[in-house]
C-alpha positions as CSV (number, residue, x, y, z in Angstrom):
1,X,19.6,-12.9,-5.3
2,X,19.2,-10.0,-7.7
3,X,15.9,-8.4,-7.9
4,X,13.9,-9.0,-11.2
5,X,13.8,-6.2,-13.8
6,X,10.9,-5.7,-16.2
7,X,10.9,-3.8,-19.4
8,X,7.9,-1.7,-20.7
9,X,7.0,-3.1,-24.2
10,X,6.6,0.3,-25.8
11,X,8.8,2.8,-24.0
12,X,11.5,0.4,-23.2
13,X,11.6,1.8,-19.6
14,X,12.7,-0.6,-16.9
15,X,10.8,-1.5,-13.6
16,X,12.1,-3.3,-10.6
17,X,10.5,-5.6,-8.2
18,X,11.5,-5.3,-4.4
19,X,8.8,-6.6,-2.1
20,X,10.1,-9.3,0.2
21,X,8.0,-11.7,2.3
22,X,7.4,-10.7,5.8
23,X,10.1,-11.4,8.3
24,X,8.0,-10.5,11.4
25,X,4.9,-12.2,13.0
26,X,1.5,-11.4,11.4
27,X,0.0,-8.1,12.2
28,X,-1.4,-7.7,15.8
29,X,-4.3,-5.6,14.8
30,X,-6.9,-6.7,12.2
31,X,-9.6,-4.5,10.8
32,X,-12.3,-7.1,11.3
33,X,-11.7,-7.0,15.1
34,X,-13.0,-3.4,15.3
35,X,-16.2,-3.8,12.9
36,X,-19.7,-4.2,13.9
37,X,-21.2,-4.7,10.5
38,X,-24.8,-4.5,11.9
39,X,-24.3,-1.0,12.9
40,X,-21.6,0.2,10.4
41,X,-22.9,2.7,7.6
42,X,-22.9,1.1,4.2
43,X,-19.9,2.3,2.1
44,X,-20.7,4.1,-1.1
45,X,-20.7,2.0,-4.2
46,X,-17.7,3.7,-5.7
47,X,-14.8,5.7,-4.2
48,X,-12.0,7.6,-5.9
49,X,-9.1,9.2,-3.9
50,X,-6.8,9.8,-6.9
51,X,-7.4,13.3,-8.2
52,X,-6.2,15.2,-5.2
53,X,-3.0,13.2,-5.1
54,X,-2.0,12.8,-8.9
55,X,1.5,14.4,-8.5
56,X,2.4,11.9,-5.9
57,X,0.7,8.9,-7.4
58,X,2.2,9.5,-10.9
59,X,5.7,9.7,-9.5
60,X,7.4,6.4,-9.7
61,X,9.7,7.3,-6.8
62,X,12.8,5.4,-8.1
63,X,11.1,2.2,-8.6
64,X,12.3,2.1,-12.3
65,X,15.9,1.7,-11.2
66,X,15.6,0.5,-7.6
67,X,13.8,-2.2,-5.8
68,X,12.1,0.3,-3.6
69,X,8.5,-0.5,-4.4
70,X,7.7,-0.7,-0.6
71,X,9.1,2.8,-0.1
72,X,7.3,4.1,-3.2
73,X,4.1,2.6,-1.8
74,X,4.5,4.4,1.4
75,X,5.1,7.7,-0.4
76,X,2.1,7.0,-2.6
77,X,-0.1,6.5,0.4
78,X,1.3,9.6,2.1
79,X,0.4,11.6,-0.9
80,X,-3.1,10.1,-1.1
81,X,-3.8,10.9,2.5
82,X,-2.3,14.5,2.5
83,X,-3.8,15.4,-0.9
84,X,-7.1,14.4,0.1
85,X,-6.7,16.4,3.3
86,X,-6.0,19.4,1.2
87,X,-2.1,19.6,1.8
88,X,-0.4,17.4,-0.8
89,X,3.0,16.1,0.2
90,X,5.5,14.6,-2.4
91,X,9.1,13.4,-1.7
92,X,12.4,14.1,-3.4
93,X,14.6,11.5,-4.8
94,X,17.0,12.1,-2.0
95,X,14.3,11.5,0.5
96,X,13.1,8.4,-1.2
97,X,16.7,6.9,-1.3
98,X,17.3,7.9,2.6
99,X,14.0,5.9,3.4
100,X,15.1,2.9,1.3
101,X,18.6,3.1,3.1
102,X,17.1,3.1,6.6
103,X,14.4,0.6,6.0
104,X,16.0,-1.7,3.4
105,X,19.8,-1.1,4.1
106,X,20.4,0.2,0.6
107,X,23.8,1.9,0.1
108,X,23.5,4.4,-2.6
109,X,25.6,3.4,-5.5
110,X,26.2,-0.3,-4.3
111,X,23.9,-2.5,-6.5
112,X,24.7,-5.4,-4.3
113,X,22.5,-3.8,-1.5
114,X,19.5,-3.0,-3.6
115,X,17.7,-6.0,-2.1
116,X,14.1,-4.7,-1.6
117,X,12.4,-4.8,1.7
118,X,9.3,-6.2,3.5
119,X,6.3,-4.1,4.3
120,X,5.8,-5.1,8.0
121,X,9.4,-3.6,8.7
122,X,8.5,-0.5,6.8
123,X,5.3,0.0,8.5
124,X,7.0,-0.3,11.9
125,X,9.6,2.2,10.9
126,X,6.8,4.5,9.5
127,X,5.0,4.4,13.0
128,X,8.1,5.2,14.9
129,X,10.1,7.5,12.7
130,X,7.9,9.1,10.2
131,X,8.8,9.6,6.6
132,X,11.2,12.6,7.0
133,X,14.3,13.2,9.1
134,X,12.4,15.6,11.4
135,X,10.0,12.8,12.4
136,X,7.1,14.2,10.5
137,X,4.5,12.3,8.5
138,X,4.0,9.6,11.0
139,X,1.2,7.2,11.0
140,X,-0.7,6.1,14.1
141,X,-0.8,2.4,13.0
142,X,-1.8,-0.1,10.5
143,X,-4.5,-2.8,10.3
144,X,-4.4,-6.1,8.6
145,X,-7.1,-6.5,6.0
146,X,-8.8,-9.8,5.1
147,X,-8.3,-10.0,1.4
148,X,-10.8,-12.9,1.1
149,X,-13.6,-10.6,2.1
150,X,-14.4,-8.0,-0.6
151,X,-16.7,-6.1,1.8
152,X,-14.0,-5.8,4.3
153,X,-11.5,-4.6,1.7
154,X,-13.9,-1.8,0.6
155,X,-14.7,-0.7,4.0
156,X,-11.0,-0.3,4.7
157,X,-10.4,1.7,1.4
158,X,-13.6,3.8,2.2
159,X,-12.8,4.5,5.9
160,X,-9.0,5.2,5.6
161,X,-8.6,6.1,1.9
162,X,-5.7,3.7,1.3
163,X,-4.6,0.0,0.9
164,X,-1.1,-1.3,0.8
165,X,-0.8,-4.6,-1.1
166,X,2.1,-6.9,-0.9
167,X,1.9,-9.6,-3.7
168,X,3.9,-12.1,-5.6
169,X,2.5,-11.1,-9.1
170,X,1.7,-13.9,-11.6
171,X,3.9,-13.7,-14.6
172,X,0.8,-13.0,-16.8
173,X,0.4,-9.5,-15.2
174,X,3.8,-8.3,-16.2
175,X,4.7,-10.3,-19.3
176,X,4.3,-8.0,-21.1
177,X,4.2,-5.1,-18.8
178,X,1.0,-2.8,-18.9
179,X,1.4,-0.3,-21.6
180,X,-0.3,2.4,-19.4
181,X,-3.1,3.1,-17.2
182,X,-6.3,1.1,-17.6
183,X,-5.1,-2.4,-17.0
184,X,-7.0,-5.1,-15.1
185,X,-5.3,-7.6,-13.1
186,X,-7.6,-10.7,-12.7
187,X,-6.9,-14.3,-11.6
188,X,-4.2,-15.4,-14.2
189,X,-2.0,-18.2,-12.7
190,X,0.4,-19.0,-10.1
191,X,2.0,-16.3,-8.0
192,X,5.7,-16.0,-8.9
193,X,8.0,-15.5,-5.9
194,X,10.4,-13.6,-8.1
195,X,7.7,-10.9,-8.6
196,X,7.4,-9.6,-5.2
197,X,5.8,-6.1,-5.5
198,X,4.1,-3.5,-3.3
199,X,1.3,-1.3,-4.8
200,X,-1.4,0.8,-3.2
201,X,-5.2,1.0,-3.4
202,X,-6.6,4.4,-4.1
203,X,-10.3,3.7,-4.5
204,X,-12.7,1.0,-5.8
205,X,-15.5,0.4,-8.1
206,X,-17.8,-2.4,-9.3
207,X,-14.7,-4.0,-11.0
208,X,-12.5,-4.1,-7.9
209,X,-10.0,-2.0,-6.2
210,X,-8.4,0.8,-8.1
211,X,-4.7,0.6,-7.6
212,X,-1.6,2.7,-8.4
213,X,1.7,1.0,-9.4
214,X,4.7,2.2,-11.3
215,X,2.9,5.6,-11.8
216,X,-0.1,3.8,-13.6
217,X,-3.5,3.2,-12.6
218,X,-5.4,0.0,-13.0
219,X,-8.0,-2.3,-11.3
220,X,-7.2,-5.6,-9.3
221,X,-10.4,-7.8,-9.1
222,X,-11.9,-9.1,-6.0
223,X,-11.1,-12.6,-7.2
224,X,-7.4,-11.6,-7.6
225,X,-7.3,-10.2,-4.3
226,X,-8.5,-13.3,-2.7
227,X,-5.9,-15.4,-4.6
228,X,-2.8,-13.2,-4.3
229,X,-3.2,-10.7,-1.5
230,X,-3.8,-13.3,1.3
231,X,-1.6,-15.6,3.4
232,X,-2.4,-18.5,1.4
233,X,-1.1,-16.8,-1.8
234,X,2.1,-15.5,0.2
235,X,0.7,-12.1,0.0
236,X,-0.6,-9.4,2.4
237,X,-2.9,-6.5,2.6
238,X,-2.9,-3.5,5.0
239,X,-4.6,0.0,5.5
240,X,-2.6,2.7,7.1
241,X,-4.3,4.9,9.8
242,X,-3.2,8.5,10.3
243,X,-4.6,11.2,12.8
244,X,-6.2,13.0,9.8
245,X,-7.6,9.7,8.6
246,X,-9.2,8.8,11.9
247,X,-10.9,12.3,12.1
248,X,-12.4,11.7,8.7
249,X,-13.3,8.0,9.3
250,X,-15.1,8.7,12.5
251,X,-17.3,11.2,10.6
252,X,-18.0,8.5,8.0
253,X,-18.8,5.9,10.6
254,X,-19.6,7.2,13.9
255,X,-21.3,3.8,14.7
256,X,-20.3,0.3,13.8
257,X,-16.4,0.7,14.6
258,X,-14.9,0.4,18.0
259,X,-12.8,3.7,17.8
260,X,-12.1,3.5,21.6
261,X,-10.5,0.1,21.4
262,X,-8.5,1.1,18.3
263,X,-7.2,4.2,20.1
264,X,-6.1,2.2,23.1
265,X,-4.4,-0.4,20.9
266,X,-2.6,2.1,18.7
267,X,-1.4,4.0,21.7
268,X,-0.1,0.8,23.4
269,X,2.2,0.4,20.4
270,X,3.5,4.0,20.4
271,X,0.9,5.9,18.8
272,X,-0.3,9.3,20.0
273,X,-4.1,9.5,19.2
């Protein structure tokens, strides 16, 4: 089935869907299994990880012509993590296509192979292979986040500075397409299976989670996350954990998180913490 193409109402630019429903079992590791909320420090009221990563977050990474939103999301998270660590990494068009080919079996120039990919397969690849041919930019693992729990969602964004959403967008969110940054995605209607999309969380405020999608910034409300980014809504929500991320997160929360168990679990799956 051909991927859905959207058109921007002002610029006329096109954008593609591309997130597929998971093909693997649910994630083995869940954030809530490591939390002790009675001892965990209270997250700040707001968080913003965009400024140090703007060149990466404003790059659409081919998702205007390819259904590589999952790949773009990975690159956006990598840019967020490296930018906020003081060593911003961005990816070339060729590198993005290579990742899409490796994960989604896309053959450059063959439109029939532009079929998107699913996030669990992409996360497993990222853990094993990294994002570059030399094996660099690996992650230590990922954690499933409970989208029905706004506090847990914010804890994930605060501790690890990223969220990865897999959502079937309601038509109201993209018909018409947002004209630019500043949009708000709230509960709007039924999820549309033809609108499978991956986007990333890069902070939060009182209105919800600040997101980056197609190079634009907006907010998705807690209520929308509960409806669309959960198993009941055919969605999913993760946070990616890197070595730098663990180092920073343990400083934020030396108590209230079972870092020893997380380390053991990630290492059992091929991590090298």
